[in-house]
Every structure is written in C-alpha cells, then in structure tokens.
gemmi code that builds the backbone of each chain (N, CA, C; Angstrom):
import gemmi

chains = {
    "A": [
        ("GLN", (-21.113, 20.732, 0.651), (-20.988, 19.493, 0.022), (-19.234, 19.223, 1.494)),
        ("ILE", (-19.677, 18.331, 1.693), (-17.918, 18.028, 2.755), (-17.288, 16.767, 1.405)),
        ("THR", (-16.441, 17.617, 1.725), (-15.026, 16.867, 1.640), (-14.131, 16.342, 2.183)),
        ("LEU", (-12.843, 15.665, 2.042), (-11.823, 15.965, 3.388), (-10.369, 15.102, 1.608)),
        ("LYS", (-9.481, 16.064, 2.476), (-7.961, 15.228, 1.206), (-7.054, 15.246, 2.536)),
        ("GLU", (-6.316, 14.277, 2.461), (-5.253, 13.750, 2.792), (-4.015, 13.935, 2.243)),
        ("SER", (-2.888, 14.066, 2.614), (-2.264, 14.843, 2.175), (-1.173, 13.847, 3.648)),
        ("GLY", (0.802, 13.956, 2.575), (1.139, 13.767, 3.041), (2.571, 13.569, 2.525)),
        ("PRO", (3.713, 12.902, 3.467), (4.937, 12.198, 2.145), (4.622, 10.216, 1.330)),
        ("THR", (4.859, 10.511, 0.681), (4.345, 8.713, 0.159), (5.827, 7.965, 0.658)),
        ("LEU", (6.866, 8.228, 0.728), (7.650, 7.583, 1.382), (8.691, 8.006, 2.921)),
        ("VAL", (8.728, 6.768, 3.597), (9.166, 6.917, 5.120), (10.010, 6.189, 5.472)),
        ("LYS", (10.896, 6.225, 6.099), (11.879, 5.957, 6.047), (12.081, 4.602, 7.993)),
        ("PRO", (12.001, 3.489, 7.913), (11.869, 3.031, 9.029), (11.940, 3.696, 10.251)),
        ("THR", (11.708, 3.506, 11.129), (12.093, 4.666, 12.677), (11.535, 6.081, 12.576)),
        ("GLN", (11.441, 6.528, 11.320), (11.259, 7.480, 11.461), (9.687, 8.192, 11.879)),
        ("THR", (9.138, 9.092, 12.035), (8.112, 9.934, 12.007), (6.804, 10.669, 11.062)),
        ("LEU", (5.988, 9.741, 11.129), (4.656, 9.708, 9.887), (3.335, 10.964, 10.563)),
        ("THR", (3.828, 12.119, 9.627), (3.048, 13.193, 9.814), (1.773, 13.193, 8.185)),
        ("LEU", (0.648, 13.109, 8.581), (-0.061, 12.914, 7.825), (-1.650, 14.532, 8.338)),
        ("THR", (-1.502, 14.915, 7.113), (-2.760, 16.189, 7.549), (-4.234, 15.836, 6.551)),
        ("CYS", (-5.115, 16.384, 6.685), (-6.455, 15.959, 6.232), (-7.223, 17.525, 6.904)),
        ("THR", (-7.249, 17.428, 5.085), (-7.566, 19.214, 5.018), (-9.426, 18.609, 4.679)),
        ("LEU", (-9.832, 19.743, 5.408), (-11.895, 19.322, 5.518), (-12.241, 20.725, 5.105)),
        ("SER", (-13.366, 20.008, 3.830), (-14.272, 21.398, 3.150), (-15.555, 21.088, 3.481)),
        ("GLY", (-15.922, 21.655, 3.813), (-17.380, 22.513, 3.607), (-18.142, 22.165, 5.098)),
        ("PHE", (-17.346, 21.526, 5.684), (-17.708, 21.315, 7.496), (-16.154, 22.547, 8.347)),
        ("SER", (-16.595, 22.397, 9.357), (-16.041, 22.622, 10.298), (-15.752, 21.817, 11.626)),
        ("LEU", (-14.515, 21.839, 11.916), (-14.615, 21.141, 13.297), (-14.518, 22.109, 14.332)),
        ("SER", (-14.828, 23.457, 14.210), (-15.354, 24.216, 15.150), (-16.892, 24.252, 15.649)),
        ("THR", (-17.555, 22.706, 14.269), (-19.053, 22.775, 14.661), (-19.484, 22.106, 16.096)),
        ("SER", (-20.195, 22.362, 16.730), (-20.732, 21.275, 17.741), (-21.186, 19.795, 17.077)),
        ("GLY", (-20.359, 18.650, 17.470), (-20.567, 17.024, 17.267), (-19.691, 16.898, 16.617)),
        ("VAL", (-19.279, 17.583, 15.528), (-18.336, 16.994, 14.110), (-16.940, 16.632, 14.817)),
        ("GLY", (-16.542, 15.709, 13.706), (-15.510, 15.067, 14.911), (-14.514, 13.785, 12.701)),
        ("VAL", (-13.588, 13.480, 13.321), (-12.504, 13.402, 12.133), (-11.792, 12.209, 12.912)),
        ("GLY", (-12.087, 11.447, 12.035), (-11.156, 9.998, 12.087), (-10.360, 9.675, 11.249)),
        ("TRP", (-9.279, 8.446, 11.308), (-7.974, 8.368, 10.147), (-8.188, 6.712, 10.371)),
        ("ILE", (-8.398, 6.041, 9.273), (-8.145, 4.415, 9.219), (-7.129, 4.174, 7.819)),
        ("ARG", (-6.531, 3.160, 8.182), (-5.709, 2.842, 7.723), (-6.110, 1.263, 6.714)),
        ("GLN", (-5.392, 1.607, 5.451), (-6.177, 0.035, 4.388), (-4.536, -0.768, 4.164)),
        ("PRO", (-3.714, -1.630, 4.569), (-2.361, -2.372, 4.168), (-2.950, -2.557, 3.027)),
        ("PRO", (-2.245, -2.404, 1.762), (-2.479, -3.641, -0.078), (-3.156, -4.557, 1.041)),
        ("GLY", (-4.037, -4.831, -0.047), (-4.598, -6.166, -0.114), (-5.011, -6.542, 1.051)),
        ("LYS", (-5.176, -5.641, 1.789), (-6.215, -6.331, 3.403), (-7.036, -5.435, 3.653)),
        ("ALA", (-7.547, -5.468, 5.125), (-8.643, -5.034, 5.685), (-8.658, -3.732, 6.365)),
        ("LEU", (-9.831, -2.411, 6.441), (-9.138, -1.536, 6.807), (-9.224, -1.799, 7.992)),
        ("GLU", (-8.384, -0.547, 8.920), (-8.007, -0.679, 10.447), (-8.265, 0.801, 11.544)),
        ("TRP", (-9.428, 0.528, 11.442), (-9.164, 2.176, 12.491), (-8.325, 1.983, 13.199)),
        ("LEU", (-7.927, 3.662, 13.782), (-6.475, 4.446, 14.077), (-6.841, 5.250, 15.682)),
        ("ALA", (-7.791, 6.394, 14.872), (-7.861, 7.504, 16.132), (-8.870, 8.096, 15.458)),
        ("LEU", (-9.833, 9.560, 16.454), (-10.581, 10.397, 16.082), (-10.519, 11.203, 17.001)),
        ("ILE", (-10.985, 12.322, 16.357), (-11.088, 13.940, 17.462), (-12.440, 14.184, 16.973)),
        ("TYR", (-12.752, 14.953, 18.584), (-14.041, 15.844, 18.259), (-13.575, 17.269, 18.265)),
        ("TRP", (-14.905, 18.278, 18.146), (-14.869, 18.996, 17.950), (-14.641, 19.654, 19.442)),
        ("ASP", (-14.844, 19.018, 20.765), (-14.362, 19.358, 21.712), (-13.193, 18.874, 22.724)),
        ("ASN", (-12.585, 18.500, 21.551), (-10.682, 18.281, 21.309), (-10.979, 16.328, 22.210)),
        ("ASP", (-12.443, 15.944, 22.368), (-11.782, 14.871, 23.043), (-11.631, 13.794, 21.888)),
        ("LYS", (-10.367, 12.810, 22.458), (-9.885, 11.815, 20.980), (-9.654, 10.875, 21.502)),
        ("ARG", (-9.899, 9.727, 20.367), (-9.791, 8.623, 21.056), (-8.733, 7.677, 19.980)),
        ("TYR", (-8.158, 6.901, 20.655), (-7.566, 5.812, 20.204), (-7.455, 4.041, 19.865)),
        ("SER", (-6.804, 3.776, 19.101), (-6.630, 2.177, 18.745), (-6.090, 1.894, 19.777)),
        ("PRO", (-6.320, 0.713, 21.105), (-5.552, 0.165, 21.802), (-3.688, 0.140, 21.444)),
        ("SER", (-3.936, -1.042, 20.427), (-2.729, -1.344, 19.929), (-1.715, -0.455, 20.083)),
        ("LEU", (-2.094, 1.065, 18.574), (-1.125, 1.701, 18.299), (-1.502, 2.946, 19.035)),
        ("GLN", (-1.559, 3.042, 20.434), (-1.973, 4.550, 21.314), (-0.869, 5.017, 21.441)),
        ("SER", (0.355, 4.201, 21.605), (1.814, 4.725, 21.896), (2.292, 5.576, 20.733)),
        ("ARG", (1.661, 5.183, 19.863), (2.222, 5.850, 18.689), (1.405, 6.785, 18.342)),
        ("LEU", (0.909, 7.342, 18.223), (-0.418, 7.681, 17.824), (-0.914, 9.087, 18.423)),
        ("THR", (-0.117, 10.339, 17.646), (-1.407, 11.754, 18.501), (-2.047, 11.849, 17.424)),
        ("ILE", (-3.473, 12.722, 17.620), (-4.289, 13.305, 16.651), (-3.797, 14.596, 17.348)),
        ("THR", (-4.382, 15.541, 16.442), (-4.559, 17.091, 16.752), (-5.475, 17.380, 15.722)),
        ("LYS", (-6.139, 18.603, 16.079), (-6.531, 19.678, 15.081), (-6.363, 21.229, 15.642)),
        ("ASP", (-6.361, 21.725, 14.191), (-6.251, 23.344, 13.680), (-7.739, 23.619, 13.286)),
        ("THR", (-8.104, 24.563, 13.841), (-9.320, 24.909, 13.562), (-9.138, 26.060, 12.618)),
        ("SER", (-8.275, 26.611, 12.524), (-8.217, 28.122, 12.092), (-7.844, 27.281, 10.564)),
        ("LYS", (-7.123, 26.097, 10.473), (-6.671, 26.116, 9.114), (-7.407, 24.712, 8.490)),
        ("ASN", (-8.858, 24.532, 9.780), (-10.023, 23.539, 8.769), (-8.783, 21.922, 8.940)),
        ("GLN", (-8.190, 21.916, 9.240), (-7.288, 20.630, 9.873), (-7.639, 19.456, 10.477)),
        ("VAL", (-6.931, 18.699, 10.363), (-6.261, 17.397, 11.339), (-5.584, 16.818, 10.940)),
        ("VAL", (-4.443, 16.829, 11.983), (-3.373, 15.990, 11.555), (-3.391, 14.871, 12.464)),
        ("LEU", (-2.589, 13.719, 12.157), (-2.010, 12.449, 12.553), (-0.983, 12.248, 12.538)),
        ("THR", (0.118, 12.185, 13.681), (1.406, 11.163, 14.146), (1.765, 10.021, 14.062)),
        ("MET", (2.468, 9.428, 13.421), (2.586, 8.574, 14.108), (4.103, 7.693, 14.226)),
        ("THR", (4.604, 7.677, 15.383), (6.255, 7.089, 15.608), (6.359, 5.998, 14.845)),
        ("ASN", (8.004, 6.181, 14.885), (8.525, 4.654, 15.117), (8.257, 4.162, 14.048)),
        ("MET", (8.135, 4.511, 12.173), (7.221, 4.008, 11.807), (7.937, 2.871, 11.218)),
        ("ASP", (7.601, 1.346, 10.668), (8.073, 0.739, 10.247), (7.171, 0.034, 8.959)),
        ("PRO", (8.181, -0.887, 8.413), (7.118, -1.491, 7.010), (5.877, -1.933, 6.583)),
        ("VAL", (5.863, -2.579, 8.132), (4.138, -3.131, 8.043), (3.324, -2.127, 8.252)),
        ("ASP", (3.568, -0.671, 8.702), (3.223, 0.443, 8.568), (2.865, 0.873, 6.975)),
        ("THR", (3.161, 0.437, 5.452), (2.699, 0.545, 4.952), (1.341, 0.484, 4.309)),
        ("ALA", (0.736, 1.503, 3.942), (-0.779, 1.530, 3.766), (-1.302, 2.816, 3.210)),
        ("THR", (-2.776, 2.594, 2.857), (-3.258, 3.949, 2.579), (-3.936, 4.132, 3.760)),
        ("TYR", (-4.192, 5.969, 3.816), (-4.432, 6.432, 5.024), (-5.812, 6.830, 4.586)),
        ("TYR", (-6.679, 6.897, 5.646), (-8.338, 7.187, 4.506), (-8.172, 8.318, 6.002)),
        ("CYS", (-8.625, 9.542, 5.867), (-9.666, 10.030, 7.079), (-11.235, 10.754, 6.395)),
        ("ALA", (-11.717, 10.566, 8.180), (-13.499, 10.405, 7.627), (-14.026, 11.727, 8.352)),
        ("HIS", (-15.228, 11.565, 7.574), (-16.169, 12.552, 8.346), (-17.224, 11.790, 9.764)),
        ("THR", (-17.516, 12.086, 10.794), (-18.012, 11.729, 11.817), (-19.415, 12.936, 12.496)),
        ("PHE", (-19.595, 12.146, 13.941), (-20.253, 13.487, 14.169), (-20.959, 12.609, 15.324)),
        ("ARG", (-21.183, 13.444, 16.140), (-21.736, 13.006, 17.574), (-23.150, 13.575, 17.913)),
        ("SER", (-24.470, 13.049, 18.172), (-25.174, 13.828, 18.363), (-26.074, 13.266, 19.253)),
        ("GLY", (-26.719, 14.105, 20.179), (-27.952, 13.259, 21.625), (-26.549, 12.833, 22.498)),
        ("GLY", (-24.985, 12.769, 22.328), (-24.474, 11.910, 22.806), (-23.565, 11.061, 22.093)),
        ("SER", (-24.815, 10.568, 21.332), (-24.347, 9.084, 20.968), (-23.389, 9.448, 19.625)),
        ("VAL", (-22.549, 8.467, 19.378), (-21.308, 8.313, 18.664), (-22.268, 7.935, 17.076)),
        ("ASN", (-21.465, 7.858, 16.266), (-22.093, 7.470, 14.417), (-20.900, 7.134, 14.110)),
        ("TYR", (-21.141, 6.695, 12.169), (-20.625, 6.342, 11.713), (-19.946, 7.145, 10.959)),
        ("MET", (-19.237, 6.703, 9.887), (-17.857, 8.146, 9.301), (-18.660, 8.105, 8.069)),
        ("ASP", (-19.631, 8.760, 7.684), (-20.305, 8.878, 5.983), (-19.566, 9.176, 5.086)),
        ("VAL", (-18.650, 10.246, 5.640), (-18.150, 10.799, 4.545), (-16.047, 10.603, 4.720)),
        ("TRP", (-15.565, 10.225, 2.735), (-14.118, 9.606, 3.604), (-13.252, 10.738, 2.611)),
        ("GLY", (-11.828, 10.863, 2.709), (-11.431, 11.041, 1.715), (-10.974, 10.245, 0.404)),
        ("LYS", (-10.231, 10.252, -0.473), (-9.379, 9.231, -1.147), (-8.326, 8.520, -0.690)),
        ("GLY", (-7.892, 9.246, 0.381), (-6.876, 8.338, 0.662), (-5.502, 8.836, 0.279)),
        ("THR", (-4.428, 8.861, 1.282), (-2.755, 8.458, 0.907), (-2.259, 7.943, 0.702)),
        ("THR", (-1.589, 7.078, -0.341), (-0.409, 6.086, 0.514), (0.857, 6.130, 0.669)),
        ("VAL", (1.397, 5.670, 1.763), (1.898, 5.946, 2.559), (3.532, 4.626, 2.310)),
        ("ALA", (4.694, 4.301, 1.952), (5.770, 3.890, 1.670), (6.272, 3.438, 3.022)),
        ("VAL", (6.730, 2.314, 3.790), (7.927, 2.952, 4.572), (9.268, 1.610, 4.000)),
        ("THR", (10.340, 2.239, 3.514), (11.235, 1.660, 3.702), (11.995, 2.297, 3.638)),
        ("SER", (13.412, 1.433, 3.807), (15.033, 1.687, 3.528), (15.341, 2.323, 2.519)),
    ],
    "B": [
        ("ASP", (-11.379, -5.487, 22.754), (-12.341, -5.114, 21.753), (-13.125, -5.864, 21.119)),
        ("ILE", (-13.904, -5.097, 20.177), (-15.151, -6.018, 19.913), (-14.179, -6.143, 18.763)),
        ("VAL", (-14.410, -8.133, 17.990), (-13.911, -8.642, 16.721), (-15.524, -8.840, 15.758)),
        ("MET", (-14.803, -7.938, 14.805), (-16.302, -8.364, 14.128), (-15.351, -9.562, 12.773)),
        ("THR", (-16.902, -10.163, 12.526), (-15.899, -11.447, 11.820), (-17.156, -11.896, 10.872)),
        ("GLN", (-16.402, -11.420, 9.410), (-17.825, -11.251, 8.121), (-17.098, -12.613, 7.764)),
        ("SER", (-18.803, -13.679, 6.980), (-18.654, -14.822, 6.184), (-19.733, -14.837, 5.146)),
        ("PRO", (-19.434, -14.679, 3.776), (-17.648, -15.351, 3.549), (-16.907, -14.759, 3.757)),
        ("ASP", (-15.672, -14.802, 2.777), (-14.515, -14.269, 2.993), (-14.463, -14.060, 1.211)),
        ("SER", (-15.391, -14.566, 0.446), (-15.826, -14.608, -1.040), (-16.767, -14.936, -1.387)),
        ("LEU", (-17.835, -14.234, -2.536), (-18.548, -15.171, -2.966), (-18.536, -14.698, -4.536)),
        ("ALA", (-19.695, -15.426, -4.814), (-19.836, -15.728, -6.610), (-21.213, -15.348, -6.774)),
        ("VAL", (-22.081, -14.243, -7.710), (-23.228, -14.500, -7.365), (-23.949, -13.908, -8.900)),
        ("SER", (-24.607, -14.480, -9.313), (-25.296, -14.281, -10.817), (-25.820, -13.185, -11.026)),
        ("LEU", (-25.965, -12.334, -12.035), (-26.317, -10.742, -11.656), (-27.769, -11.323, -12.242)),
        ("GLY", (-28.258, -10.456, -11.357), (-29.951, -10.186, -11.028), (-30.230, -10.945, -9.629)),
        ("GLU", (-29.231, -12.069, -9.380), (-29.575, -12.943, -8.045), (-29.412, -11.968, -6.735)),
        ("THR", (-29.532, -12.881, -5.848), (-29.303, -12.297, -4.816), (-28.214, -12.280, -3.611)),
        ("ALA", (-27.625, -11.514, -3.248), (-26.344, -11.792, -2.338), (-26.174, -11.047, -0.790)),
        ("THR", (-25.692, -11.822, -0.227), (-25.726, -12.048, 1.216), (-24.382, -11.865, 1.903)),
        ("ILE", (-23.850, -11.273, 3.077), (-23.720, -11.281, 3.362), (-23.587, -10.889, 4.807)),
        ("ASN", (-23.435, -11.853, 5.821), (-23.039, -11.998, 6.889), (-21.793, -11.388, 7.875)),
        ("CYS", (-22.158, -11.013, 9.208), (-21.011, -9.783, 9.801), (-21.841, -10.228, 11.255)),
        ("LYS", (-20.714, -11.053, 12.096), (-20.657, -10.806, 13.390), (-20.027, -10.657, 14.535)),
        ("SER", (-20.264, -9.902, 15.627), (-20.006, -8.993, 16.489), (-19.441, -10.292, 17.802)),
        ("SER", (-18.367, -10.062, 18.136), (-18.025, -10.767, 19.764), (-18.673, -10.408, 21.217)),
        ("GLN", (-19.385, -9.141, 20.515), (-20.691, -9.019, 22.159), (-21.095, -7.779, 21.009)),
        ("SER", (-22.585, -7.672, 21.689), (-23.635, -7.161, 20.882), (-22.682, -5.551, 21.325)),
        ("ILE", (-23.685, -5.059, 19.836), (-23.453, -4.021, 19.776), (-24.329, -2.715, 20.012)),
        ("LEU", (-26.054, -3.799, 20.303), (-27.720, -2.921, 20.509), (-27.680, -2.227, 22.213)),
        ("TYR", (-27.198, -0.776, 21.435), (-27.052, -0.161, 22.805), (-28.715, 0.048, 23.433)),
        ("SER", (-28.951, -0.824, 24.485), (-30.510, -0.378, 25.287), (-31.245, 0.962, 24.898)),
        ("SER", (-30.678, 1.965, 25.623), (-30.991, 2.823, 25.613), (-31.668, 3.954, 25.137)),
        ("ASN", (-31.133, 3.140, 23.157), (-32.361, 3.883, 22.383), (-32.675, 2.932, 21.529)),
        ("ASN", (-32.081, 1.458, 21.928), (-32.523, 0.131, 21.237), (-31.769, 0.036, 19.283)),
        ("GLU", (-30.597, 0.909, 19.142), (-29.763, 1.012, 17.947), (-28.651, 0.039, 17.949)),
        ("ASN", (-28.914, -0.594, 17.324), (-27.864, -1.221, 16.669), (-26.176, -0.282, 16.297)),
        ("TYR", (-24.895, -0.528, 16.897), (-24.046, 0.097, 16.115), (-23.184, -0.099, 14.979)),
        ("LEU", (-23.943, -0.323, 14.107), (-23.124, -1.016, 12.946), (-23.730, -0.675, 11.595)),
        ("ALA", (-21.975, -0.229, 10.661), (-22.368, 0.238, 9.435), (-21.625, -0.855, 8.579)),
        ("TRP", (-22.132, -0.640, 7.577), (-21.889, -1.630, 6.063), (-21.304, -0.394, 5.145)),
        ("TYR", (-20.232, -1.054, 4.557), (-19.956, 0.098, 3.289), (-19.376, -0.896, 2.267)),
        ("GLN", (-19.064, 0.234, 0.977), (-18.909, -0.626, -0.174), (-17.587, -0.210, -0.731)),
        ("GLN", (-16.940, -0.813, -0.771), (-15.332, -0.591, -1.226), (-15.080, -0.986, -2.865)),
        ("LYS", (-15.307, -0.331, -3.887), (-14.204, -0.625, -5.205), (-13.522, -0.568, -5.062)),
        ("PRO", (-12.324, -1.360, -6.200), (-10.838, -1.228, -6.728), (-10.567, 0.302, -6.422)),
        ("GLY", (-9.162, 0.479, -5.830), (-8.997, 1.969, -6.256), (-9.330, 3.047, -5.564)),
        ("GLN", (-10.684, 2.990, -5.223), (-11.746, 3.456, -4.051), (-11.484, 3.588, -3.065)),
        ("PRO", (-12.015, 5.375, -1.944), (-12.456, 4.658, -0.931), (-13.682, 3.954, -0.600)),
        ("PRO", (-13.855, 3.614, 1.029), (-14.546, 2.990, 1.199), (-16.035, 4.308, 0.775)),
        ("GLN", (-16.992, 3.852, 0.858), (-18.507, 4.611, 0.608), (-19.585, 3.663, 1.879)),
        ("LEU", (-20.308, 4.643, 2.439), (-21.209, 3.922, 3.878), (-22.597, 3.897, 2.790)),
        ("LEU", (-22.417, 2.543, 2.794), (-24.476, 2.614, 2.475), (-25.193, 2.332, 3.320)),
        ("ILE", (-24.913, 1.531, 4.563), (-25.933, 1.090, 5.539), (-25.466, 1.999, 7.373)),
        ("TYR", (-26.057, 2.447, 7.877), (-25.522, 2.338, 9.158), (-27.236, 2.330, 9.853)),
        ("TRP", (-26.828, 2.287, 11.604), (-27.639, 1.600, 12.823), (-27.872, 0.064, 12.029)),
        ("ALA", (-27.280, 0.105, 11.337), (-27.961, -1.925, 11.151), (-28.795, -1.729, 9.953)),
        ("SER", (-29.698, -1.427, 9.390), (-30.411, -1.180, 8.394), (-30.904, 0.026, 7.603)),
        ("THR", (-29.998, 1.451, 8.001), (-30.830, 2.455, 7.559), (-29.719, 2.607, 6.591)),
        ("ARG", (-30.666, 3.156, 5.218), (-29.772, 3.187, 4.033), (-29.253, 4.752, 3.750)),
        ("GLU", (-28.124, 4.732, 3.292), (-27.640, 5.933, 3.643), (-27.955, 6.504, 2.287)),
        ("SER", (-28.588, 7.988, 2.110), (-29.107, 8.888, 1.277), (-28.286, 8.966, -0.791)),
        ("GLY", (-29.059, 8.045, -1.223), (-28.700, 7.487, -2.429), (-27.940, 6.572, -3.031)),
        ("VAL", (-28.194, 5.952, -1.621), (-27.662, 3.982, -1.811), (-29.427, 3.298, -2.512)),
        ("PRO", (-29.170, 2.633, -3.479), (-30.250, 2.116, -4.295), (-30.894, 1.082, -3.574)),
        ("ASP", (-32.074, 0.587, -3.390), (-32.744, -0.269, -2.537), (-32.894, -1.166, -2.521)),
        ("ARG", (-31.786, -1.697, -3.486), (-31.789, -3.603, -3.429), (-30.721, -3.662, -2.453)),
        ("PHE", (-29.350, -2.609, -1.932), (-29.167, -2.565, -0.708), (-29.710, -2.808, 1.050)),
        ("SER", (-29.331, -3.676, 1.439), (-30.490, -3.558, 2.501), (-29.328, -4.483, 3.897)),
        ("GLY", (-29.647, -3.974, 4.751), (-29.739, -4.255, 6.169), (-30.386, -4.766, 7.148)),
        ("SER", (-29.648, -5.696, 7.579), (-31.439, -6.275, 9.142), (-29.852, -7.231, 10.192)),
        ("GLY", (-31.073, -7.406, 11.203), (-29.760, -8.171, 11.938), (-30.162, -7.246, 13.580)),
        ("SER", (-29.600, -7.744, 14.641), (-29.814, -6.875, 16.032), (-28.842, -7.990, 16.788)),
        ("GLY", (-28.340, -6.195, 17.441), (-27.634, -7.723, 19.205), (-25.880, -7.840, 18.459)),
        ("THR", (-25.574, -9.369, 18.047), (-24.395, -9.583, 17.575), (-24.269, -10.010, 15.950)),
        ("ASP", (-25.336, -11.012, 15.727), (-25.865, -10.819, 14.419), (-26.366, -9.937, 13.569)),
        ("PHE", (-25.632, -9.799, 12.086), (-26.284, -8.775, 11.505), (-26.372, -9.347, 9.677)),
        ("THR", (-26.537, -8.918, 8.246), (-26.699, -9.567, 7.704), (-26.659, -8.457, 6.053)),
        ("LEU", (-25.995, -8.243, 5.394), (-26.195, -6.956, 4.438), (-27.019, -7.760, 2.910)),
        ("THR", (-27.572, -7.651, 2.580), (-28.844, -8.260, 1.494), (-28.631, -7.393, 0.361)),
        ("ILE", (-27.971, -7.758, -0.942), (-28.110, -6.865, -2.564), (-28.893, -7.562, -3.219)),
        ("SER", (-30.352, -7.573, -3.770), (-31.449, -8.241, -4.476), (-30.444, -7.861, -5.925)),
        ("GLY", (-31.204, -8.401, -6.649), (-30.827, -7.932, -8.092), (-29.614, -7.861, -8.375)),
        ("LEU", (-28.812, -8.030, -8.096), (-27.517, -8.080, -8.344), (-26.829, -7.109, -9.955)),
        ("GLN", (-26.121, -6.095, -9.647), (-26.074, -5.560, -10.915), (-24.100, -5.903, -10.815)),
        ("ALA", (-23.313, -5.495, -12.048), (-22.089, -5.349, -12.574), (-21.619, -4.635, -11.626)),
        ("GLU", (-22.111, -3.326, -11.608), (-21.746, -2.549, -10.370), (-21.088, -2.870, -8.992)),
        ("ASP", (-22.072, -3.520, -8.451), (-22.129, -4.395, -6.916), (-20.549, -5.107, -6.738)),
        ("VAL", (-20.051, -4.856, -7.900), (-18.700, -5.968, -7.930), (-17.270, -4.924, -6.971)),
        ("ALA", (-17.153, -5.537, -5.598), (-16.618, -4.681, -4.514), (-16.147, -5.218, -3.413)),
        ("VAL", (-15.741, -4.881, -2.465), (-15.800, -5.891, -1.089), (-16.289, -4.846, -0.550)),
        ("TYR", (-17.242, -5.602, 0.553), (-17.871, -5.122, 1.756), (-17.592, -5.485, 2.821)),
        ("TYR", (-17.080, -4.621, 3.654), (-17.001, -4.213, 4.857), (-18.347, -3.815, 5.908)),
        ("CYS", (-18.112, -4.821, 7.253), (-18.834, -3.993, 8.243), (-18.028, -3.520, 9.499)),
        ("GLN", (-18.785, -2.477, 10.021), (-17.944, -1.926, 11.037), (-18.850, -1.125, 12.238)),
        ("GLN", (-18.320, -2.090, 13.581), (-19.159, -1.632, 14.598), (-18.284, -0.020, 15.062)),
        ("TYR", (-19.175, 0.513, 15.657), (-18.952, 2.130, 16.289), (-19.957, 2.091, 17.978)),
        ("TYR", (-20.176, 0.705, 18.314), (-20.602, 0.784, 19.721), (-19.236, 1.409, 20.749)),
        ("THR", (-18.272, 0.704, 20.849), (-17.513, 1.181, 21.551), (-15.908, 1.154, 21.111)),
        ("THR", (-14.819, 2.010, 21.032), (-13.415, 2.063, 20.545), (-12.726, 0.833, 20.500)),
        ("PRO", (-11.794, 0.535, 19.781), (-12.128, 0.524, 18.468), (-12.912, 0.221, 17.444)),
        ("TYR", (-12.860, 1.056, 16.872), (-14.144, 1.011, 15.463), (-13.652, 0.294, 14.992)),
        ("ASN", (-13.986, -1.616, 15.365), (-13.700, -2.259, 14.698), (-14.291, -2.576, 13.296)),
        ("PHE", (-13.480, -2.854, 12.518), (-14.064, -3.326, 10.874), (-13.828, -5.198, 10.799)),
        ("GLY", (-14.939, -5.489, 10.406), (-14.804, -6.948, 9.815), (-13.681, -6.766, 9.063)),
        ("GLN", (-13.629, -8.399, 8.452), (-12.162, -8.397, 7.078), (-12.252, -8.105, 5.811)),
        ("GLY", (-13.597, -8.007, 5.749), (-14.217, -7.828, 4.385), (-14.932, -9.463, 3.134)),
        ("THR", (-15.464, -8.965, 2.671), (-16.174, -10.114, 1.869), (-15.761, -9.548, 0.341)),
        ("LYS", (-15.368, -10.314, -0.747), (-15.252, -10.381, -1.786), (-16.177, -11.108, -2.479)),
        ("LEU", (-16.857, -9.485, -3.255), (-18.531, -9.887, -4.285), (-17.956, -10.241, -5.819)),
        ("GLU", (-17.915, -11.204, -6.691), (-18.226, -10.939, -7.678), (-19.379, -11.814, -8.000)),
        ("ILE", (-18.949, -11.436, -10.003), (-19.706, -11.776, -10.548), (-19.414, -13.403, -11.185)),
        ("LYS", (-20.891, -14.437, -10.911), (-20.672, -15.488, -11.002), (-20.932, -15.910, -13.344)),
    ],
}
model = gemmi.Model(1)
for chain_id, residues in chains.items():
    chain = gemmi.Chain(chain_id)
    for i, (resn, *xyz) in enumerate(residues, 1):
        res = gemmi.Residue()
        res.name, res.seqid = resn, gemmi.SeqId(i, " ")
        for name, pos in zip(("N", "CA", "C"), xyz):
            atom = gemmi.Atom()
            atom.name, atom.element = name, gemmi.Element(name[0])
            atom.pos, atom.b_iso = gemmi.Position(*pos), 0.0
            res.add_atom(atom)
        chain.add_residue(res)
    model.add_chain(chain)
structure = gemmi.Structure()
structure.add_model(model)
structure.setup_entities()
C-alpha cells in the first residue's frame, strides 16, 4: 500500500526558508518511473502545483516559484524534500506531496496523496 | 502556462439527480502520438486531501463508484455525477498533466439542494 506523509514546521517567520519532508512508504524513489510531486492549498483556495521529482532526478518546477523552490530526494531514507526560500504570509497553506509515475516516456496523474501539513507564515 | 477554467464555481443538486461540472483548458491537452487527453479529476472533501477520481479524461480510478464519469477531448471536458448521493458533497478539481506547470482549475463546490 502506497502512503506518503508530509512533515515540517507549522510556523515560519517572513523571509525564512521552509523545509518540508515527504516520507514515502510502500514504494521507492529508486524504482524506475516513480515520481513525487508537491502541491499546496491556501486556506479556502484552490490547489497549486509546485514541483516534481522523478526517480532519475529529473526535476520540474512551477515557473512562477522556480527561483524560490528546490526539490531533492534521499533514496536511502525514501524521502523527498522541498525547500522554499523567502517565505511570505501569502505562502500560508497546506502543503501536500503526492505519488506519480512516468511510463513509456509519458507523464501521469497523481494517484496517491499525503494528508498534508499546514504551514503558517507570520511574524 | 495552460490555464484551466471550471464552471460553474458552485452548484446545488438534489439527491438522486445528476451533477455536471465543466473544465476548459486554454490549449489542447490531447497528445496526438497516443491520442490521450492529459486530464484528471479530483474530489476533495472538507479537511481531507484530494482524491483521484478520473484520469486520461475518462478512465475511472479503481474503487471509484461508476456514477462518476468523465468525458471530453482537446480543450473541453466534463465530470458527470449521476444519482447524486450525500457523500458526494465536495469540491471537485480538474488538472492537466500535459505540460508543466500541471495547473488545476479553480474548483467547483458541489452541495445538496
């Protein structure tokens, strides 16, 4: 059974760097085709796609946030880490990670999501 | 970027009736080499993460009731919920995975009339 669990601080101050960890279970990022994405959702608002990393270290970022985002993987710990610099109150949101995969060269949908972790940005 | 626009923003439907949610992409998300539409639908209930309902525009995810169906191609897509049940109250999102950023629609809130 595939599960993902997000973890990180619940509170960060403006200008600080946010580091979120997604711990994977039931699958491995060393397996061909596997990917993990990050998505966020401000309170009462829509989902926003942030970034994605595949087993072969192929990385994709939202152009609007690319300068602030870094996604990495630690295969030995079966974790994916997302860092976001220069945090602002508008970055207050629930942050989700989700499983995806690439097959036959084609990207795919996100089929299993973590429960999310809520981050508030306030001084 | 591909912009995804859903309509309506909210709707109220009576139990047992049919709910229809539309999603329009700003450019075609039909990949000609495999004739697949790179479109997914998600359901999000209050306090829960999104749950995948439909992918490739019309393929139902395992375990999803068959009252949920997806249709459309190119730029225009529809999620249909037949025989609405109380547990279907949620916000529904479409998402394109044709090209990054894999944008979502703004969401459609479904309530019981």
